[in-house]
MDAnalysis code that builds the backbone (N, CA, C; Angstrom):
import MDAnalysis as mda
import numpy as np

u = mda.Universe.empty(663, n_residues=221, atom_resindex=np.repeat(np.arange(221), 3), trajectory=True)
u.add_TopologyAttr("name", ["N", "CA", "C"] * 221)
u.add_TopologyAttr("resid", np.arange(1, 222))
u.add_TopologyAttr("resname", ["MET", "ARG", "ASP", "GLN", "LEU", "ARG", "ASN", "GLU", "ILE", "ARG", "THR", "GLY", "ALA", "TYR", "VAL", "ALA", "GLY", "ASP", "LYS", "PHE", "PRO", "ASN", "GLU", "ARG", "GLU", "LEU", "ALA", "ASP", "GLY", "LEU", "GLY", "VAL", "SER", "ARG", "HIS", "ALA", "VAL", "ARG", "GLU", "ALA", "LEU", "ARG", "PHE", "LEU", "GLU", "SER", "GLN", "GLY", "MET", "ILE", "GLU", "MET", "ARG", "LYS", "GLY", "GLY", "THR", "GLY", "GLY", "ALA", "PHE", "VAL", "LYS", "ARG", "PRO", "ASP", "GLU", "SER", "LEU", "ILE", "SER", "GLY", "ALA", "ILE", "GLN", "ALA", "ALA", "VAL", "ASP", "PHE", "ASP", "VAL", "VAL", "SER", "ILE", "ALA", "HIS", "LEU", "THR", "GLU", "ALA", "ARG", "LEU", "HIS", "LEU", "GLU", "ALA", "ILE", "VAL", "VAL", "GLN", "LEU", "ALA", "CYS", "GLU", "ARG", "ALA", "THR", "GLU", "GLU", "GLU", "ILE", "ALA", "GLN", "LEU", "GLU", "GLU", "ASN", "VAL", "ARG", "LEU", "ALA", "GLU", "ALA", "ALA", "MET", "GLU", "ALA", "GLY", "ASN", "ARG", "GLN", "GLU", "ARG", "VAL", "ARG", "LEU", "ASN", "ILE", "GLU", "PHE", "HIS", "ASN", "ILE", "LEU", "ALA", "ARG", "ALA", "THR", "LYS", "ASN", "PRO", "LEU", "MET", "LEU", "THR", "MET", "THR", "GLN", "ALA", "LEU", "LEU", "ALA", "THR", "LEU", "ASN", "GLU", "ILE", "THR", "SER", "ARG", "VAL", "GLY", "PRO", "VAL", "MET", "GLY", "ARG", "GLU", "LEU", "PHE", "GLU", "GLY", "ARG", "LYS", "LYS", "PHE", "ILE", "ALA", "HIS", "LEU", "LYS", "ALA", "ARG", "ARG", "THR", "ARG", "ALA", "ALA", "VAL", "ARG", "ASP", "MET", "GLN", "ALA", "HIS", "LEU", "GLU", "ARG", "LEU", "HIS", "ARG", "ASP", "LEU", "LEU", "ALA", "LEU", "ALA", "PRO", "ARG", "ARG"])
u.atoms.positions = np.array([
    [14.557, 27.690, -0.653],
    [12.988, 28.068, -0.360],
    [12.028, 26.475, -0.371],
    [12.316, 25.574, -1.291],
    [11.502, 24.373, -0.738],
    [11.859, 23.654, 0.309],
    [12.829, 23.879, 0.692],
    [13.841, 22.965, 2.201],
    [12.427, 24.087, 3.273],
    [12.337, 25.215, 2.966],
    [11.851, 26.270, 3.883],
    [10.467, 25.771, 4.037],
    [9.519, 25.369, 3.120],
    [8.415, 25.077, 3.299],
    [8.236, 23.715, 3.526],
    [9.188, 22.934, 3.182],
    [8.971, 21.278, 3.603],
    [9.050, 21.277, 5.158],
    [9.809, 22.018, 5.601],
    [10.132, 22.253, 6.982],
    [9.114, 22.307, 7.615],
    [8.369, 23.682, 6.844],
    [6.654, 24.059, 8.026],
    [6.002, 22.909, 7.817],
    [5.880, 22.065, 6.783],
    [4.778, 20.846, 6.876],
    [5.710, 19.847, 7.935],
    [7.148, 19.601, 7.912],
    [7.155, 18.417, 9.100],
    [7.599, 19.292, 10.262],
    [7.342, 20.526, 10.801],
    [7.186, 20.898, 11.663],
    [5.820, 20.709, 12.385],
    [4.482, 20.900, 11.368],
    [3.557, 20.986, 11.711],
    [3.235, 22.400, 11.972],
    [3.730, 22.887, 10.975],
    [3.216, 24.722, 10.957],
    [2.032, 24.603, 9.774],
    [2.153, 23.704, 9.048],
    [1.046, 23.338, 8.660],
    [0.492, 21.743, 8.226],
    [-0.522, 21.490, 8.568],
    [-0.887, 20.380, 8.531],
    [-1.712, 19.566, 7.119],
    [-1.843, 18.429, 7.322],
    [-2.973, 17.941, 5.793],
    [-4.034, 18.869, 5.974],
    [-4.395, 19.181, 4.798],
    [-5.639, 19.934, 4.680],
    [-5.198, 21.588, 4.799],
    [-4.539, 21.678, 5.381],
    [-3.997, 23.517, 5.027],
    [-4.052, 23.942, 4.142],
    [-4.143, 25.370, 3.672],
    [-3.795, 25.532, 2.364],
    [-2.520, 26.795, 2.524],
    [-1.694, 26.700, 1.609],
    [-0.462, 27.461, 1.863],
    [-1.009, 28.732, 1.398],
    [-0.167, 30.293, 2.090],
    [-0.700, 31.419, 1.263],
    [-0.553, 31.490, -0.301],
    [-1.158, 32.101, -0.988],
    [-0.770, 32.420, -2.694],
    [0.209, 32.715, -2.881],
    [0.838, 32.716, -4.211],
    [2.277, 32.636, -4.563],
    [2.419, 34.058, -4.085],
    [2.461, 35.326, -4.071],
    [2.614, 36.441, -4.046],
    [2.745, 36.470, -2.531],
    [1.839, 36.184, -1.977],
    [2.193, 36.376, -0.430],
    [3.198, 35.313, 0.217],
    [3.809, 34.354, 0.020],
    [4.502, 33.433, 0.142],
    [6.060, 34.115, -0.141],
    [6.193, 34.720, -1.891],
    [6.999, 35.424, -2.059],
    [7.284, 36.455, -1.332],
    [6.381, 37.596, -1.357],
    [6.744, 38.662, -0.451],
    [7.500, 38.085, 1.516],
    [6.679, 37.362, 1.805],
    [7.035, 36.510, 3.052],
    [8.204, 36.368, 3.376],
    [8.635, 35.845, 2.104],
    [10.083, 34.884, 2.058],
    [11.229, 35.539, 1.673],
    [10.943, 36.823, 0.766],
    [12.110, 37.486, -0.016],
    [12.252, 36.832, -1.123],
    [11.417, 36.186, -1.622],
    [12.046, 35.977, -3.144],
    [10.789, 35.763, -4.158],
    [11.241, 35.345, -5.339],
    [10.172, 35.691, -6.356],
    [9.760, 34.721, -6.706],
    [8.606, 34.913, -7.275],
    [7.612, 33.738, -7.213],
    [7.738, 33.141, -8.223],
    [8.793, 32.991, -8.979],
    [9.327, 32.295, -10.011],
    [10.122, 30.991, -9.141],
    [10.641, 31.626, -8.174],
    [11.253, 30.586, -7.007],
    [9.967, 29.584, -5.897],
    [9.034, 30.360, -5.669],
    [7.954, 29.794, -5.167],
    [7.180, 29.275, -5.998],
    [6.856, 29.127, -7.072],
    [6.511, 27.990, -7.951],
    [7.165, 26.934, -8.382],
    [8.414, 26.807, -8.673],
    [9.495, 25.937, -8.645],
    [9.069, 25.214, -7.447],
    [9.271, 25.688, -5.812],
    [9.225, 25.054, -4.832],
    [7.805, 24.307, -4.247],
    [6.478, 24.920, -5.013],
    [5.695, 24.648, -4.987],
    [5.693, 22.830, -5.808],
    [6.423, 23.116, -6.924],
    [6.341, 22.094, -8.208],
    [6.989, 20.906, -7.228],
    [8.030, 21.320, -6.566],
    [8.992, 20.134, -6.192],
    [8.176, 19.140, -4.574],
    [7.519, 20.300, -3.978],
    [6.655, 19.322, -2.999],
    [5.503, 18.520, -3.775],
    [4.975, 19.049, -4.968],
    [3.781, 18.161, -5.384],
    [4.171, 17.261, -5.752],
    [5.650, 17.171, -6.721],
    [6.244, 15.775, -7.111],
    [7.024, 14.683, -6.084],
    [7.112, 15.458, -4.852],
    [7.134, 14.457, -3.154],
    [5.724, 13.959, -2.413],
    [4.476, 14.236, -3.243],
    [3.520, 13.761, -2.876],
    [3.190, 14.903, -1.301],
    [3.713, 15.781, -1.066],
    [3.542, 16.562, 0.221],
    [2.413, 17.569, -0.053],
    [2.339, 17.842, -1.327],
    [0.718, 19.199, -1.742],
    [0.480, 18.383, -2.870],
    [-0.971, 19.203, -2.732],
    [-1.757, 18.774, -4.251],
    [-2.052, 20.215, -4.597],
    [-2.077, 20.414, -5.554],
    [-2.529, 21.828, -6.355],
    [-3.799, 21.563, -7.198],
    [-4.561, 22.546, -6.772],
    [-5.972, 22.584, -7.064],
    [-6.457, 23.605, -7.612],
    [-6.946, 23.421, -8.824],
    [-7.831, 24.573, -9.281],
    [-9.100, 25.400, -8.839],
    [-9.135, 26.465, -9.290],
    [-10.526, 27.221, -9.604],
    [-10.413, 28.259, -8.405],
    [-11.104, 28.832, -7.968],
    [-11.442, 29.977, -7.247],
    [-11.505, 29.778, -5.643],
    [-11.588, 28.767, -5.434],
    [-11.181, 28.299, -4.004],
    [-9.450, 27.198, -3.986],
    [-8.837, 27.119, -5.150],
    [-7.812, 26.364, -5.478],
    [-6.663, 26.666, -4.453],
    [-5.572, 26.116, -5.017],
    [-4.447, 26.835, -4.601],
    [-3.442, 25.789, -4.277],
    [-2.350, 25.525, -3.224],
    [-1.538, 24.511, -2.962],
    [-2.119, 23.970, -1.420],
    [-2.256, 22.553, -1.212],
    [-2.853, 22.253, 0.047],
    [-1.846, 21.105, 0.295],
    [-1.864, 21.254, 1.867],
    [-1.284, 19.788, 2.536],
    [-1.540, 18.584, 1.956],
    [-0.964, 17.782, 1.765],
    [-1.653, 16.290, 1.476],
    [-1.550, 15.132, 2.648],
    [-2.425, 14.747, 2.738],
    [-2.168, 13.265, 3.775],
    [-1.010, 12.368, 3.215],
    [0.041, 11.757, 3.506],
    [0.546, 10.797, 3.068],
    [0.198, 9.805, 3.078],
    [0.338, 8.632, 1.802],
    [-0.401, 7.395, 1.757],
    [0.081, 6.483, 0.776],
    [-0.171, 5.666, 0.597],
    [0.695, 4.680, 0.286],
    [0.897, 4.385, -1.630],
    [-0.160, 5.438, -2.178],
    [0.245, 5.656, -3.630],
    [1.393, 6.424, -3.692],
    [2.039, 7.140, -3.400],
    [3.036, 7.702, -3.458],
    [4.397, 6.351, -3.465],
    [4.462, 5.663, -2.870],
    [5.462, 4.794, -2.605],
    [4.772, 3.642, -4.113],
    [3.706, 3.519, -4.190],
    [3.504, 2.306, -4.951],
    [3.479, 3.017, -6.385],
    [3.492, 4.584, -6.619],
    [3.644, 4.869, -7.845],
    [4.934, 4.731, -8.062],
    [6.000, 5.159, -7.282],
    [7.749, 4.846, -7.350],
    [7.958, 3.739, -7.648],
    [7.266, 2.662, -6.894],
    [7.805, 1.240, -7.567],
    [7.029, 1.187, -8.573],
    [5.832, 1.251, -9.063],
    [5.868, 1.136, -10.373],
    [6.326, 2.045, -11.963],
    [6.813, 3.042, -11.192],
    [7.534, 3.464, -12.511],
    [9.188, 2.529, -12.410],
    [9.451, 2.027, -11.303],
    [10.882, 1.543, -11.541],
    [10.490, 0.064, -11.777],
    [9.201, -0.606, -11.881],
    [9.262, -2.022, -12.707],
    [9.073, -1.440, -14.100],
    [7.851, -0.479, -14.240],
    [7.973, 0.182, -15.887],
    [8.950, 0.006, -16.399],
    [10.235, 0.633, -15.573],
    [11.664, 1.528, -16.572],
    [12.666, 0.124, -16.136],
    [12.657, -1.053, -15.521],
    [12.991, -2.339, -15.633],
    [13.711, -1.986, -14.738],
    [13.877, -1.279, -13.460],
    [14.569, -1.248, -12.674],
    [14.697, -2.250, -11.439],
    [13.528, -2.762, -11.338],
    [12.544, -3.545, -10.685],
    [11.884, -4.653, -11.222],
    [12.254, -5.868, -10.681],
    [11.833, -6.889, -11.835],
    [10.654, -7.376, -10.798],
    [9.665, -8.424, -11.723],
    [8.671, -9.001, -10.965],
    [9.311, -9.992, -10.054],
    [10.230, -10.663, -10.023],
    [11.056, -11.322, -8.982],
    [11.045, -10.193, -7.992],
    [11.652, -9.257, -7.850],
    [12.492, -8.383, -6.784],
    [11.056, -8.313, -5.945],
    [10.270, -7.781, -6.686],
    [8.735, -7.657, -6.211],
    [8.351, -8.757, -5.226],
    [7.975, -9.807, -5.550],
    [7.317, -11.029, -4.981],
    [8.361, -11.502, -3.811],
    [9.792, -11.200, -4.102],
    [11.080, -11.662, -3.048],
    [10.777, -10.568, -2.258],
    [10.196, -9.379, -2.339],
    [10.301, -8.307, -1.294],
    [8.868, -8.395, -0.629],
    [8.110, -9.164, -1.230],
    [6.500, -9.567, -0.455],
    [7.213, -10.594, 0.452],
    [7.852, -11.705, -0.182],
    [7.707, -12.858, 0.753],
    [8.057, -12.694, 2.265],
    [9.309, -11.149, 2.214],
    [9.825, -11.193, 3.565],
    [8.974, -10.096, 4.517],
    [8.665, -9.196, 3.366],
    [7.527, -8.378, 4.175],
    [6.847, -9.109, 5.212],
    [5.928, -10.249, 4.465],
    [4.737, -10.815, 4.862],
    [4.929, -11.731, 6.129],
    [6.025, -11.940, 5.911],
    [6.589, -12.642, 7.189],
    [6.567, -11.965, 8.646],
    [7.479, -10.684, 8.134],
    [7.393, -10.030, 9.351],
    [6.007, -9.295, 9.869],
    [5.136, -9.075, 9.311],
    [3.847, -8.838, 8.933],
    [2.861, -9.862, 9.898],
    [3.113, -11.118, 9.785],
    [2.585, -12.241, 10.107],
    [3.197, -12.413, 11.721],
    [4.623, -11.898, 11.573],
    [4.869, -12.547, 13.209],
    [4.429, -11.471, 14.144],
    [4.040, -10.069, 13.740],
    [3.789, -9.014, 14.394],
    [1.885, -9.247, 14.889],
    [1.330, -9.369, 13.837],
    [-0.264, -9.744, 13.699],
    [-0.149, -10.936, 15.005],
    [0.432, -11.707, 14.650],
    [0.198, -12.771, 16.034],
    [0.030, -12.408, 17.197],
    [1.415, -11.477, 17.499],
    [1.269, -10.829, 18.969],
    [0.685, -9.899, 18.863],
    [-0.292, -9.170, 17.802],
    [-0.991, -7.840, 18.248],
    [-2.110, -7.839, 17.978],
    [-2.800, -8.755, 16.980],
    [-4.193, -8.905, 16.447],
    [-5.185, -8.809, 17.569],
    [-6.117, -7.980, 17.049],
    [-7.031, -8.085, 18.427],
    [-8.165, -9.179, 17.956],
    [-9.437, -9.530, 18.994],
    [-10.299, -10.476, 18.439],
    [-10.912, -9.873, 17.185],
    [-11.490, -8.424, 17.686],
    [-11.841, -7.684, 16.317],
    [-11.493, -7.924, 14.881],
    [-10.303, -8.018, 14.567],
    [-9.367, -8.060, 13.653],
    [-9.658, -9.191, 12.917],
    [-9.496, -10.134, 14.162],
    [-9.529, -11.742, 13.545],
    [-10.591, -12.281, 12.980],
    [-11.951, -11.635, 13.576],
    [-13.108, -11.472, 13.427],
    [-13.170, -11.205, 11.361],
    [-12.446, -9.783, 11.318],
    [-12.318, -9.285, 9.811],
    [-12.237, -10.321, 8.863],
    [-10.831, -10.738, 9.471],
    [-10.339, -11.743, 8.589],
    [-11.061, -12.975, 7.872],
    [-11.735, -13.564, 9.194],
    [-12.782, -14.411, 9.136],
    [-14.145, -13.901, 8.221],
    [-14.573, -13.121, 8.298],
    [-15.768, -12.439, 7.553],
    [-15.144, -11.937, 6.314],
    [-14.081, -11.497, 5.880],
    [-13.385, -11.549, 4.886],
    [-13.230, -12.917, 3.730],
    [-12.946, -13.874, 4.684],
    [-12.524, -15.120, 3.730],
    [-14.323, -15.459, 3.030],
    [-15.527, -15.284, 4.615],
    [-17.037, -15.382, 4.129],
    [-16.933, -15.070, 2.965],
    [-16.756, -13.422, 2.941],
    [-17.492, -12.803, 1.653],
    [-16.553, -13.408, 0.375],
    [-15.517, -13.313, 0.643],
    [-14.580, -14.231, -0.912],
    [-14.830, -15.310, -1.486],
    [-15.242, -16.249, -0.332],
    [-16.046, -17.343, -1.183],
    [-17.204, -16.975, -1.453],
    [-18.074, -16.182, -1.134],
    [-19.680, -15.847, -1.893],
    [-19.546, -15.250, -3.042],
    [-18.250, -14.458, -3.016],
    [-18.002, -14.201, -4.146],
    [-17.380, -14.953, -5.621],
    [-16.479, -16.035, -5.409],
    [-16.157, -16.711, -5.710],
    [-17.585, -17.535, -6.781],
    [-18.385, -18.135, -5.737],
    [-19.869, -19.022, -6.028],
    [-20.472, -17.908, -6.851],
    [-20.250, -16.376, -7.008],
    [-21.439, -15.875, -7.399],
    [-20.239, -15.453, -9.006],
    [-19.359, -15.820, -9.075],
    [-18.382, -15.392, -9.988],
    [-17.827, -13.820, -10.484],
    [-17.696, -13.435, -8.996],
    [-17.674, -12.075, -9.245],
    [-16.156, -12.013, -8.819],
    [-14.986, -12.257, -10.073],
    [-13.576, -11.781, -9.887],
    [-13.270, -10.651, -9.545],
    [-13.964, -9.510, -9.699],
    [-13.226, -8.363, -9.198],
    [-13.383, -7.957, -7.916],
    [-14.657, -8.495, -7.353],
    [-14.779, -8.646, -5.885],
    [-13.814, -9.460, -5.011],
    [-13.348, -10.464, -5.502],
    [-12.453, -11.205, -4.945],
    [-11.415, -10.615, -4.960],
    [-10.772, -9.920, -6.077],
    [-9.778, -9.551, -5.881],
    [-9.297, -8.015, -5.037],
    [-10.503, -7.779, -4.833],
    [-10.827, -6.321, -3.733],
    [-10.843, -7.007, -2.070],
    [-11.524, -8.402, -2.339],
    [-11.119, -8.763, -0.779],
    [-9.833, -9.440, -0.362],
    [-9.378, -10.057, -1.419],
    [-8.000, -10.566, -1.556],
    [-6.953, -9.475, -0.677],
    [-6.866, -8.199, -1.447],
    [-6.443, -6.965, -0.711],
    [-6.702, -6.568, 0.451],
    [-7.833, -6.641, 0.512],
    [-8.313, -6.071, 1.742],
    [-7.956, -7.136, 3.091],
    [-7.768, -8.457, 2.478],
    [-7.660, -9.406, 3.607],
    [-5.811, -9.116, 3.887],
    [-4.640, -8.932, 2.998],
    [-3.591, -8.611, 3.564],
    [-3.473, -7.366, 4.272],
    [-4.523, -6.412, 3.946],
    [-4.572, -4.990, 4.174],
    [-4.963, -5.303, 5.765],
    [-6.084, -5.840, 6.159],
    [-6.337, -5.980, 7.357],
    [-5.395, -6.607, 8.273],
    [-4.710, -7.876, 8.050],
    [-3.337, -8.264, 8.371],
    [-2.146, -7.410, 9.119],
    [-1.895, -6.549, 7.757],
    [-0.778, -5.129, 8.119],
    [-1.164, -4.240, 9.174],
    [-2.344, -4.231, 9.337],
    [-3.203, -3.208, 10.061],
    [-3.063, -3.653, 11.644],
    [-3.085, -4.921, 11.448],
    [-3.068, -5.804, 12.758],
    [-1.838, -5.586, 13.611],
    [-0.712, -5.282, 12.762],
    [0.994, -5.309, 12.991],
    [0.621, -3.880, 14.381],
    [-0.191, -2.355, 13.952],
    [-0.177, -1.633, 14.685],
    [1.010, -0.793, 14.253],
    [1.738, -1.306, 13.121],
    [2.867, -0.668, 12.614],
    [2.307, 0.344, 11.052],
    [2.217, 1.657, 11.365],
    [1.556, 2.513, 10.413],
    [2.898, 2.076, 8.784],
    [4.092, 1.698, 8.975],
    [4.988, 1.480, 7.795],
    [4.607, 0.287, 7.496],
    [4.493, -0.717, 8.124],
    [3.974, -2.242, 7.517],
    [3.078, -1.914, 6.612],
    [1.871, -1.087, 7.200],
    [0.607, -1.302, 6.416],
    [0.744, -0.070, 5.080],
    [1.493, 0.515, 5.146],
    [1.914, 1.296, 3.882],
    [3.156, 0.787, 3.003],
    [3.476, 0.019, 3.507],
    [4.187, -0.817, 2.593],
    [3.602, -1.928, 2.263],
    [2.942, -2.528, 2.797],
    [2.231, -3.226, 2.170],
    [1.120, -2.988, 1.431],
    [0.517, -1.978, 1.300],
    [-0.382, -1.480, 0.343],
    [0.433, -1.086, -0.944],
    [1.410, -0.482, -0.826],
    [1.842, -0.352, -1.951],
    [2.624, -1.639, -2.947],
    [3.005, -2.463, -2.034],
    [3.698, -3.818, -3.057],
    [2.526, -3.965, -3.692],
    [1.041, -4.536, -2.759],
    [0.271, -5.137, -3.482],
    [-0.617, -4.509, -4.646],
    [-0.301, -2.861, -4.297],
    [-1.071, -2.137, -5.864],
    [-0.050, -2.481, -6.890],
    [0.889, -2.494, -6.991],
    [1.762, -2.836, -8.093],
    [1.529, -4.277, -8.339],
    [1.527, -5.176, -7.303],
    [1.742, -6.414, -7.957],
    [-0.104, -6.709, -8.594],
    [-0.964, -6.058, -7.628],
    [-2.130, -6.358, -8.540],
    [-2.213, -5.972, -9.976],
    [-1.285, -4.870, -9.975],
    [-1.304, -4.445, -11.386],
    [-0.850, -5.261, -12.436],
    [-0.253, -6.058, -11.760],
    [0.700, -6.970, -13.064],
    [-0.215, -8.289, -12.960],
    [-0.573, -8.997, -11.928],
    [-1.582, -10.480, -11.403],
    [-2.899, -9.595, -12.694],
    [-3.325, -8.653, -12.743],
    [-4.819, -8.592, -13.270],
    [-4.380, -8.616, -14.904],
    [-3.137, -8.579, -15.282],
    [-2.968, -8.678, -16.615],
    [-2.576, -10.141, -17.296],
    [-1.901, -10.709, -15.645],
    [-1.299, -12.198, -16.476],
    [-1.829, -13.476, -15.598],
    [-2.468, -13.031, -14.633],
    [-3.170, -14.513, -14.341],
    [-4.328, -14.288, -13.568],
    [-4.562, -15.412, -13.320],
    [-6.563, -15.463, -12.752],
    [-5.927, -15.637, -11.001],
    [-7.185, -15.282, -10.662],
    [-7.192, -15.490, -9.045],
    [-7.298, -17.037, -8.226],
    [-6.449, -17.049, -7.505],
    [-6.538, -18.504, -6.972],
    [-7.669, -19.110, -6.727],
    [-7.806, -20.384, -6.710],
    [-9.613, -21.435, -6.480],
    [-9.406, -21.378, -4.823],
    [-10.405, -22.780, -4.811],
    [-10.920, -23.042, -3.578],
    [-9.996, -23.276, -2.441],
    [-9.078, -23.871, -2.851],
    [-7.979, -23.956, -1.856],
    [-7.191, -23.044, -1.159],
    [-7.230, -21.562, -1.935],
    [-6.910, -20.691, -1.306],
    [-7.614, -20.176, 0.001],
    [-9.135, -20.785, 0.264],
    [-10.034, -20.674, 1.705],
    [-9.387, -21.408, 2.898],
    [-9.259, -22.652, 1.963],
    [-9.154, -23.214, 2.994],
    [-7.873, -23.281, 3.982],
    [-6.757, -22.933, 3.004],
    [-5.620, -22.135, 3.819],
    [-5.703, -21.159, 4.581],
    [-6.713, -20.376, 4.441],
    [-6.729, -19.645, 4.920],
    [-7.723, -19.246, 5.836],
    [-8.150, -20.186, 6.355],
    [-9.229, -20.503, 7.313],
    [-8.137, -21.564, 8.240],
    [-7.409, -22.129, 7.808],
    [-6.302, -22.836, 8.702],
    [-5.476, -21.789, 9.331],
    [-4.879, -21.083, 8.183],
    [-3.648, -19.587, 8.728],
    [-4.413, -19.081, 9.905],
    [-5.555, -18.196, 9.755],
    [-6.486, -17.539, 10.846],
    [-6.663, -18.548, 11.990],
    [-6.723, -19.686, 12.054],
    [-6.297, -20.829, 13.107],
    [-5.214, -20.288, 14.015],
    [-4.026, -20.300, 13.312],
    [-3.049, -20.506, 13.921],
    [-3.030, -19.063, 14.459],
    [-3.318, -17.899, 13.644],
    [-3.284, -16.521, 14.255],
    [-4.115, -16.656, 15.440],
    [-5.112, -17.252, 15.421],
    [-6.162, -16.785, 16.895],
    [-5.633, -17.366, 17.812],
    [-4.599, -19.037, 17.910],
    [-3.775, -19.410, 18.669],
    [-2.674, -18.735, 19.158],
    [-2.309, -17.908, 18.605],
    [-0.824, -17.164, 18.537],
    [0.112, -18.278, 18.121],
    [0.148, -19.026, 17.171],
    [0.860, -19.994, 16.595],
    [1.770, -19.214, 15.874],
    [2.744, -18.224, 16.026],
    [3.600, -17.543, 15.189],
    [3.783, -18.351, 14.200],
    [4.776, -19.516, 14.490],
    [5.804, -20.517, 13.247],
    [4.784, -21.023, 12.081],
    [3.785, -21.419, 12.947],
    [2.556, -22.241, 12.037],
    [2.399, -21.396, 10.896],
    [2.146, -20.241, 11.699],
    [1.343, -19.208, 10.645],
    [2.095, -18.793, 9.439],
    [3.318, -18.262, 10.134],
    [4.384, -17.707, 9.314],
    [4.835, -18.642, 7.890],
    [4.923, -20.593, 8.247],
    [4.990, -21.313, 7.601],
    [4.080, -21.040, 6.069],
    [2.509, -21.214, 7.045],
    [1.768, -21.492, 5.971],
    [2.026, -20.188, 4.926],
    [2.238, -18.906, 5.122],
    [1.369, -17.906, 4.703],
    [3.025, -18.184, 3.636],
    [4.059, -18.312, 3.895],
    [5.471, -18.417, 3.416],
    [5.258, -19.189, 1.956],
    [4.566, -20.273, 2.649],
    [4.203, -21.392, 1.304],
    [3.140, -21.169, 0.276],
    [2.175, -20.319, 0.915],
    [0.973, -19.909, -0.082],
    [1.618, -18.803, -0.972],
    [2.350, -17.615, -0.126],
    [3.018, -16.783, -0.983],
    [4.246, -17.325, -2.231],
    [5.146, -18.261, -1.329],
    [6.063, -18.775, -2.437],
    [5.385, -19.786, -3.997],
    [4.142, -20.144, -3.529],
    [3.476, -20.763, -4.966],
    [3.113, -19.776, -5.907],
    [2.625, -18.784, -4.879],
    [2.438, -17.427, -5.943],
    [2.854, -16.933, -6.560],
    [4.762, -16.913, -5.883],
    [5.963, -16.250, -6.608],
    [5.874, -17.109, -7.638],
    [6.204, -18.436, -7.799],
    [6.323, -19.489, -8.680],
    [5.056, -19.400, -10.009],
    [4.277, -18.983, -9.692],
    [2.841, -18.862, -10.750],
    [3.143, -17.620, -11.315],
    [3.519, -16.486, -10.473],
    [3.509, -15.424, -11.224],
    [4.651, -15.333, -12.120],
    [5.701, -15.804, -11.764],
    [7.011, -16.012, -12.623],
    [7.022, -16.949, -13.927],
    [5.691, -17.668, -13.851],
    [5.761, -18.740, -14.936],
    [4.827, -18.158, -15.892],
    [3.849, -17.102, -15.125],
    [2.887, -16.614, -16.314],
    [3.152, -15.015, -16.808],
    [3.974, -14.176, -16.062],
    [4.308, -12.964, -16.247],
    [5.405, -12.994, -17.512],
    [5.391, -12.048, -18.346],
    [6.926, -11.517, -19.469],
    [7.749, -11.494, -19.060],
    [8.706, -11.825, -19.481],
    [10.216, -11.777, -18.736],
    [10.698, -9.965, -18.780],
    [10.886, -9.487, -17.984],
    [11.226, -8.413, -17.437],
    [12.940, -8.137, -17.607],
])
């Protein structure tokens, strides 16, 4: 039953925003019990494929996939000590190297300009003492970079890892200081000139420093 409904979504019979028929209609149409329908819908909801809405206009709606499902799974793995902070930062080091390589090849002038504007706004946020805005802009910087790869999976994986790491760093350590901005300006210059090796080297050095700092500050898992 659940495989039938999942295939309806995968084949495009139902797309994001579409509403499934109600339980009775699904049960009658598929020749199963309403209990089987409810179980199937619960499974699809747990997989992030649908969302259940209450009220007169509620029901089972097909959900657009996003990074929250992946980040939720990663966070759960961290909470249950299946994945350590060292695992997370190591994964990010290797993922970011690929992201930077692809971004050097594919980033548009507009995306590079967005990165430059991001750094300008982050500097202003630091001067204003707005830590929350700096954190937001830091995440946005890496999301712009991942988006520049033109690979939606790279973006989703970046967003998921950052969401989990941000949850941890918000509790254990401060945002980096002024040296971060000088490093980012240098990195953007490499990106603009399509100097892939130099861009990867600078990003790796930055993330390795963060990796060490985070492991030193974070509680042992």
